[in-house]
Backbone as JSON, one array per atom type, in Angstrom:
{
  "sequence": "MDTPRNRERFIAGAVCPRCSEMDRIVVSVDGETRRCIACGFSEGRPEDNPLPLPTRVSRPAARRVETTAEVVKLLDPASSGKTEG",
  "N": [[16.92, -183.05, -106.37], [17.51, -179.59, -106.95], [15.16, -177.05, -106.31], [13.93, -174.1, -107.99], [13.61, -172.09, -106.06], [15.42, -172.5, -103.95], [17.97, -172.63, -104.96], [21.44, -171.96, -105.19], [24.35, -169.95, -105.87], [27.88, -169.86, -106.34], [30.12, -167.24, -105.46], [32.72, -165.98, -107.14], [35.91, -165.35, -105.85], [34.97, -164.15, -103.54], [35.27, -163.42, -100.08], [34.81, -164.81, -96.91], [33.42, -162.99, -94.24], [33.61, -163.87, -91.62], [35.21, -166.32, -91.3], [37.24, -165.91, -93.11], [37.74, -167.45, -95.37], [38.29, -168.02, -98.81], [36.25, -168.11, -101.75], [34.07, -169.56, -100.74], [31.59, -168.57, -100.37], [28.17, -168.54, -100.98], [25.36, -167.38, -102.83], [21.9, -166.83, -102.73], [19.65, -167.44, -105.45], [17.73, -165.44, -105.76], [19.07, -163.39, -104.59], [18.76, -162.51, -101.98], [19.98, -163.59, -99.69], [23.23, -164.46, -98.36], [25.69, -166.93, -97.74], [28.24, -168.77, -95.96], [29.77, -171.73, -96.84], [31.73, -172.98, -95.44], [31.94, -172.14, -92.7], [29.36, -171.59, -91.92], [28.37, -169.02, -91.67], [25.86, -166.58, -92.18], [23.95, -164.14, -93.88], [21.54, -161.63, -94.44], [20.2, -159.64, -97.15], [21.55, -156.36, -97.39], [20.12, -153.24, -96.16], [18.22, -151.04, -98.31], [18.97, -148.28, -98.54], [21.63, -147.55, -97.2], [23.46, -145.59, -94.78], [25.88, -143.33, -95.98], [29.4, -143.95, -95.75], [31.57, -141.94, -93.81], [34.03, -140.06, -95.4], [37.18, -138.52, -96.25], [36.59, -136.88, -98.32], [33.83, -136.57, -98.32], [33.27, -135.17, -96.03], [31.99, -132.18, -94.49], [33.9, -130.14, -94.04], [35.83, -130.55, -95.95], [34.62, -129.7, -98.25], [34.44, -126.99, -97.98], [36.73, -125.58, -98.68], [37.81, -123.66, -101.28], [39.47, -123.24, -104.25], [40.79, -120.41, -105.76], [40.69, -119.17, -109.11], [43.55, -118.65, -111.14], [45.51, -116.64, -113.35], [47.57, -117.99, -115.85], [50.68, -117.83, -117.43], [52.01, -119.11, -120.31], [55.17, -120.12, -121.34], [57.43, -120.44, -124.06], [60.07, -122.54, -124.07], [61.98, -122.81, -126.05], [62.1, -120.4, -127.4], [62.88, -118.53, -125.57], [65.11, -116.05, -124.53], [66.48, -115.88, -126.92], [67.37, -113.92, -129.66], [66.51, -112.62, -132.84], [68.51, -111.99, -135.72]],
  "CA": [[17.16, -181.97, -107.32], [17.19, -178.27, -106.39], [14.05, -176.29, -106.89], [14.4, -172.75, -108.27], [13.57, -171.16, -104.93], [16.5, -172.67, -103.0], [19.24, -172.75, -105.66], [22.46, -170.99, -104.8], [25.5, -169.92, -106.77], [29.11, -169.4, -105.71], [30.62, -165.94, -105.89], [34.16, -166.13, -107.32], [36.76, -164.37, -105.19], [34.37, -163.6, -102.32], [35.91, -163.86, -98.84], [33.87, -164.84, -95.79], [33.79, -162.02, -93.21], [33.84, -164.53, -90.34], [36.34, -167.26, -91.29], [38.22, -165.43, -94.11], [37.96, -168.42, -96.44], [37.93, -167.5, -100.12], [35.47, -168.97, -102.64], [33.16, -170.41, -99.98], [30.34, -167.82, -100.23], [27.11, -168.79, -101.96], [24.28, -166.4, -102.79], [20.67, -167.38, -103.26], [19.35, -166.95, -106.79], [17.0, -164.18, -105.66], [19.98, -162.38, -104.08], [18.35, -162.04, -100.65], [20.87, -164.07, -98.62], [24.52, -165.05, -98.68], [26.17, -167.74, -96.62], [29.52, -169.43, -96.13], [29.62, -173.17, -96.68], [32.81, -173.47, -94.58], [31.71, -171.89, -91.28], [27.94, -171.42, -91.63], [27.99, -167.61, -91.61], [24.74, -166.26, -93.04], [23.58, -162.73, -93.78], [20.51, -161.18, -95.37], [20.53, -158.5, -98.01], [21.59, -155.09, -96.65], [19.02, -152.32, -96.43], [18.35, -150.38, -99.61], [19.63, -146.98, -98.47], [22.49, -147.43, -96.02], [24.1, -144.3, -94.63], [27.2, -143.35, -96.59], [30.5, -143.89, -94.82], [32.27, -140.66, -93.88], [35.37, -140.08, -95.96], [37.75, -137.17, -96.21], [35.98, -136.1, -99.39], [32.43, -136.3, -98.03], [33.13, -134.31, -94.84], [31.67, -130.79, -94.84], [35.1, -129.3, -94.02], [36.55, -130.74, -97.21], [33.93, -128.98, -99.32], [34.49, -125.55, -97.75], [37.9, -124.98, -99.29], [37.64, -123.45, -102.71], [40.66, -122.63, -104.83], [40.46, -119.37, -106.72], [41.35, -119.32, -110.41], [44.65, -117.71, -111.38], [45.97, -116.56, -114.73], [48.86, -118.64, -116.04], [51.31, -117.45, -118.69], [52.83, -120.19, -120.83], [56.37, -119.67, -122.04], [58.06, -121.43, -124.94], [61.49, -122.56, -123.68], [62.84, -122.73, -127.23], [62.22, -119.02, -127.86], [63.29, -117.62, -124.49], [66.5, -115.6, -124.51], [67.06, -115.82, -128.27], [66.94, -112.79, -130.5], [66.8, -112.84, -134.25], [69.17, -110.99, -136.5]],
  "C": [[16.73, -180.64, -106.71], [15.99, -177.67, -107.1], [14.53, -174.87, -107.1], [14.42, -171.84, -107.05], [14.72, -171.34, -103.95], [17.85, -172.89, -103.68], [20.17, -171.64, -105.22], [23.59, -171.03, -105.81], [26.71, -169.37, -106.02], [29.51, -168.05, -106.29], [32.14, -166.05, -105.95], [34.92, -164.99, -106.63], [36.2, -163.78, -103.92], [35.04, -164.23, -101.1], [34.9, -163.77, -97.71], [34.32, -163.84, -94.72], [34.08, -162.67, -91.86], [35.1, -165.39, -90.35], [37.45, -166.91, -92.28], [38.57, -166.44, -95.18], [37.49, -167.81, -97.77], [37.17, -168.56, -100.91], [34.59, -169.96, -101.89], [31.8, -169.74, -99.78], [29.39, -168.21, -101.36], [26.0, -167.76, -101.74], [23.04, -167.07, -103.37], [20.36, -166.74, -104.61], [18.6, -165.62, -106.75], [17.86, -163.06, -105.07], [19.65, -161.87, -102.68], [19.28, -162.48, -99.53], [22.19, -164.54, -99.2], [24.96, -165.85, -97.48], [27.48, -168.4, -97.0], [29.32, -170.92, -95.9], [30.69, -173.74, -95.77], [32.46, -173.31, -93.1], [30.25, -171.7, -90.92], [27.48, -169.98, -91.48], [26.86, -167.36, -92.6], [24.34, -164.81, -92.81], [22.53, -162.43, -94.83], [20.99, -160.01, -96.18], [20.55, -157.23, -97.18], [20.41, -154.2, -97.02], [19.29, -151.53, -97.7], [19.13, -149.07, -99.57], [20.49, -146.87, -97.22], [23.09, -146.03, -95.96], [25.48, -144.35, -95.25], [28.29, -143.25, -95.52], [31.19, -142.53, -94.94], [33.68, -140.86, -94.43], [35.92, -138.67, -95.93], [37.15, -136.28, -97.29], [34.54, -135.71, -99.04], [32.23, -135.44, -96.79], [32.81, -132.88, -95.26], [32.91, -129.9, -94.89], [35.88, -129.41, -95.33], [35.9, -129.96, -98.34], [34.01, -127.46, -99.15], [35.64, -124.87, -98.46], [37.68, -124.87, -100.78], [38.85, -122.71, -103.23], [40.23, -121.59, -105.87], [41.25, -119.59, -108.01], [42.43, -118.26, -110.54], [45.04, -117.76, -112.85], [47.36, -117.19, -114.82], [49.39, -118.22, -117.4], [52.24, -118.57, -119.11], [53.98, -119.61, -121.63], [56.91, -120.8, -122.9], [59.54, -121.44, -124.61], [62.41, -122.45, -124.88], [63.04, -121.27, -127.66], [62.69, -118.07, -126.76], [64.79, -117.32, -124.6], [67.16, -115.51, -125.88], [66.52, -114.6, -128.99], [67.33, -113.06, -131.92], [67.57, -111.67, -134.81], [70.4, -110.53, -135.99]]
}
C-alpha cells in the first residue's frame, strides 16, 4: 500500500517532453517532482522565479511606441445628405 509521502497522481492531457506520450505523466502529491511512466523521464519542480521569456510585447522597443489620442467625429449615415422641408 502506498504511503502518503510517495503517492502520485496522473495529470490528464499532460504530454511527456521526452517521449511525447500523452497521459503518462505522474506528479507526486507534494508537487515537487513529475515523471513519465513510459520512458522514465523525471524532473523536479522549477525554480520559484524563473526569468520571463522575451516576447514581442515584453521587449523594451514595443513599449516605446505610444499612439497619440485623436478626436473622432461620429456621423449618422441616416441623416447625411437629407434636408427637411
